[in-house]
N, C-alpha and C positions, 0 to 999 in steps of 0.2 A: 326483837321487838323493841321499839323505842319507849323508854319509861317516861312517865309524866314529869319526873324530876328533870330529865334532859330537855323536855319541851319547855318546862317552866324557866330553866336557865337560859335557853335560847330566846325565849320571849322577852325576858328581862334585858338581855343583851340588845335585842332589836329595839326595844322600848327606849333605851338610853341613846342608841345611835340615831334613832328617828327624832328624838328630842333635840339633838345637836343639829340635825338637818333643818328642823323647824326654826331654830334660832337663826341659822344662816339665811334661810329663805324669807324670814319675816319682813325685812325692809324691801324685798324685791318682788315677791310673788305671793299673792293671797291664796292662789290655787294650791301651790306646793305646800304652803304653811298649813292650810286647812286640811289637806289630805294627811300630812305628817302628824297633825294633832290627833286626828281620828285613829291612825295606826298606832300612835303612842298609847292612847287610852285603851285600845283593844288588846295590845300586847301586854300592857300593864295588868289588865283584868285576867288574861290567860296565865300570866306568870305565877299566880297564886300568892303574890306578895302584897295584895291590896291592903289587908288589915294591918300587917306589920309596918308597911310604909306609911300608912295613915297615922299610926301611933307615933312613929318617928317624927312625922311632921307636926303632930299636935303637941308634942312636949317641947318644941322649940319656941322661944319667945315670939318670934315673928309669926310663926304658925298659929299661936294662940290669938294674936291680935287679928289675923286674917279671919279666923273663925268668928270672933266677936263682931268684926265689921260686916261679915256676911249675914250673921244673925240679925244685925240691926237693919240691913238692907231688906231682909224678908219682913221683919216687923213693920218697917216703914211702908212697905208695899200694901199692907193691910188697911191703912187709913188714907191711901191715895185715891182721889176721885177720878179714877181712870179704869179702862177695861182691863180684864185679866190678860188679854193678849199683849197690851201695852206693858203691863207689869212684868210679864214673862220676858218680853223683848229687852226691857231695861236690865233686868236681872241677868239675862244672857250676855249683855254687853260687858258685864263685869267678869265673865268667865275666864279671862286671862289670869286673874288672880287665883282662880281655882287651879289652873295649871301650875302656878307658883307653889301652891300648897302641896299638890301631888309630888312635884319635883323635890321638895324639901326631904321627902322620905326615900328618894331614889339615888341622888347624886352626892351622898355623904362621903364617898371614897375619893381621896385626893387624885388618884390616877384618872378617874373619869372627869374630874374638873380640869385637869391638865389637857386631856384629849379635847374637851369642849373648847378651851381657850385656843389651842393651837390650830384646830380645824377652823374656827371662826377667823383667826388671824390670817390663815392661808387663803381663805375665800375672799376676805376683805382686801388683802394685798393684791390679789388678781383683779378685783373690782376697781381698786384705786388706779392700777396700771392701765386698765381699759379706759377709764374716765378721762385721763389726761389727753391722749391724742384726739378723742372725740371733741373735747373742749377746744384744743388748739386748732383743729380743722373745722370747727363750728358745725359739727355733725349732730343732727337731732335724731335720736333713736326712737323715742316715743312721741306721738303727736301731742302737742300742747306742752311739752317739756322743754327745758332749756338745753343747750348744747352741753354734753358731758353728763347729763342726768338720765340714767337708764333704769333706775330702780322705780319704785311706786311713785314717788314724787321727790322734790328736792329736800323736803324736811326729813323724810325717812332715810334718804341716802346720806344726808349730813349726819343724822344721829347714828347711823351705822358706823360711820368713820369716827365719830366722837367716841363711841364705845370701844372701837379698835385702838384708838389712841390711848385711852385709859388702860387698856390691857398692856400696851407697850410700856407705859410709865411704871407700872408695878413690876413687870417682868425684868426691866432693866436693873432693878434693885436686887434681883436674885443672883445666885452664883452661876453665871453662864460664861461660856467661852467668849473671848474677844470677838471672834467671828460672828457668833450669834447676836451679841450686843450690837455690833456694827450693822447687822441685818435689820435688827429691830429699829435702830435709829433711822435707817434708810426708809423702811416702810412707814414709820411714823411721820417722816417728812412728807411722804406721798399723801398720807391721810390729812395732814395739815393743809397742803395745797388744795385738796378737794374741799375741805371744810370752809376755808377762808377765801379762796380765789375762784373756785369753780362753782360751788353751790351758792345760790342767793338766799339760803335759809337763815333768817334772823334767829331762829331757835338754836341753830348750831353755834352762832356767834355768842349766844348767852350760855349754852349748855357746857361747852368745853372749858371756858375760864372758871366757871363756878365749880365744876367737878374736878378740874385740875388743882385748884386751890385746896379743895378738900383732900384730894389724893396726896398732895405734898405735905399737908398737915399730918395725915395718918403716917406717912413714911418717915418724916423728920421731927414730928412733934414741935417743940419750941427751938430745937437746934437749927440755927441758920435759917429759920423760917422767914425772917424779914428779908434776907438776901434772896431767897428763892422766890418769894412773892414779888420782890422788886424786879427780878429777872422776867417773871411771868408778865408783869405790867409793862415792862419795856418791850417784850416780844409782842404783846397785844398792840402797843402803840405803833410798832414797826409794821405790823400787819395792816392796821388801819390806814397808815400813810401810803402803803404800797398796793393794797388791793382795791382796784376800781369797782369790783363787784360789791364788796362790803360797803364802800363809800356810797355807792348809788342806792343800795338797799336801806342804809341808815338815813340818807337824805330823804328818800321817798317816804319812809316811816314817819319822820318828823313832819313832813309836809302834810301827810294824811292826818296826823294827830292835830295839827294846827287848824286844818280846814274842814274837819269832819262835819261841823255844824252847818256849813254852807255848801257842802258837796251835794251835787245832784244825783250821784250814783254811789253804790256801795264801794268802800275801800277796805283793805285788809285791817288797817289799824282803826279806821273810823267805826266799822261795825263792832269791833271789840270794845270800844269805848261805850257805844250804845248798849251793848250786851251788859257790860259791867254796871252802868248806871241803873238800868231797869231791873236787873237781877237783885241789886242791893235794895232797891225800893220794895221789891216783893219780899225779900228776906226780913226786912224790918217789920212786916206784918205778922210773920210766923217764924221768929228767930230760933226758938228752942227745938222744936220737933220738925219743922219744915212742912212741906205739902205732901210728902210721901214719895217713895220710889216710883218713877215713871211719870211724875207730874210736871216736869219742866216744860215740855212742849205745850201742853194744854194751858197751864197757868201763864207762862210768859207770852205766848201768842195772843191770848185774850187781852192781856195787859197792854201790849204795844199797839194792838189793832184799835183799841179805844183811844189811844193817845196820839198816834201819828197818822198821816195820810200819804206819806212817801215811803221810800225804801226802808226807813226805820221801823215801819209798822209791819214788816214782813214776818211771818211765823218763823220760829227757830226751835231746834231741838237740843241746842247746846250753847252755852255762853262763851265757849272757847277759853274757859278758865276752870280747871278741874275742881278747885276748892270752892268756887262760887256754885258750881253745879251740885256738889255734895251738900253744901250748906242749904241751898234752896230746897232740894228734894228731901234730905235726911236730917236737916236741922243742925243746930250747934252740937247736939249729941253725936250725930253721925260724923260731922267734920272733925271733932276732937278724937273720935275713935280712928278715923282715917289718918289723921296726923300722928296719932300714937303708933299706928302700924309703921308709918314711914320712919319715925324716930327709932322704934324698936329694931326695925330691920337694919337701919344704918348702924346702930350701936352693936348689934350682933355681928355685922360684917366687919366693923372696924377692928375687932379683936381677932379676926381670922385672916392673917396675911399669907399669901397674896390674894387668894381667890375670893374670900369673903369681902375683903377690902375693895376689890374690883367691883363686886356686886353693889356694895354700898356707894361707891363713886358713880356707878351707872344710875342708881336710884336718885342720887343728888342731882345728876344731870337732867333726868326726866322730871323730877320735882320742880326744878327751876323753870323748865320749858312749860310746865303745866300751869304756870301763872298766865300763859297766853294761849294755851291749848288744853284739850282734855286727853293728854297722851297716855293716861292709864287705861283709857277705853278705846282709843283709835286702834285700828287693826295692826298696821305695821309697827308703830312705836309700842303699843300695848303688849303685843306678843314678844317683841324683842326684849322689853323690860321684864316680862314675866319669866322668860326662860333664863335670862342672865341671873336674875335674883334667885329663882328657884334652884338652878343648878349650882351656882357658886356660893350661895349663902347656906346651903344645906350642911348640917353637921351631924355627926353620930353622937348621940347623947351618951354620957358616961354610964348611965344606968339602962342602956338600950336592952341589954340581955334580960334584965329584970322586967322591963316594960313589955317585951315580947312574950314573956312567960305569964304575965298577969292575965 
């Protein structure tokens, strides 16, 4: 007869394996990711480790800040002038951070972090190899996507390869054989080709340099740092001069920024400028506590409808800026708590090389792109971030034995 202990151990094993699958699937398949998340939570509940893992999560600095942020989201929802269904929907959109909190208590063992990284790198290496011939042969796999883009969209695919590149940067500093390091350099080159030559994602062009600069700072501190950043800058200049895709996207962005006021139709950059201007106007009216969780669509849409008669007056549920979104809904209080979580998580990760530092670098990448998107809440990017931070930032507290007995 199978004992409950055996079932619990098997459930915990499945839970961790499915979490890895969810991270790999996040940028490519919402269906697989959604199913994997449900299975992960179910097996976590069956494992009998819920209380112990939650305590492990709660004693970590980043875990404490997540709890504080969620508490403020709930409090903010109470004074929002919206329906309860809208409040629940918005709170649910932040559930990726709940996955992070759960994973803090499950992936504290280094062998599971290593499995996570190598499985992800293997999957992304295969994806990078597939993308190159699709791009060279101008083959479109998904309708409405560019050649070589076969994941959810070009932004999610680019971020997936940015994350993989950051993994390679840190692993190259580890004690590996020359053969393994050569392999890492090779796949990293493939990732870079995908990010800067195949993908038209401007988010990727911003995310990688920002995160790479942070990663090199963590690895080398002040030693040779100016040389390294000089090399990074030179490499970026070379990419800018050689990548026609990057040149076209930057040129288009500058044109959209210059002409957004006279444009007769919505443009990617133009709408972001309008979002920012009007969101800041609304924030000035209630800067401290905001309008409440779930209020953005109602408040913003009414504001622009009364102000414009063209595409600028269209309703919107997000300003494509994570920080402005939090500030409008949850006020300066909520924004400061949110920034405190990011800072705390980065600081916690920086002291845990290589895995925690990878998580911190991924968080820096997404924090940078969130100036122009709400990537903490979008499905592909939000789940990818949640699983990377949750799995790699997790640490086993020194007093874990006492905490579990308490």
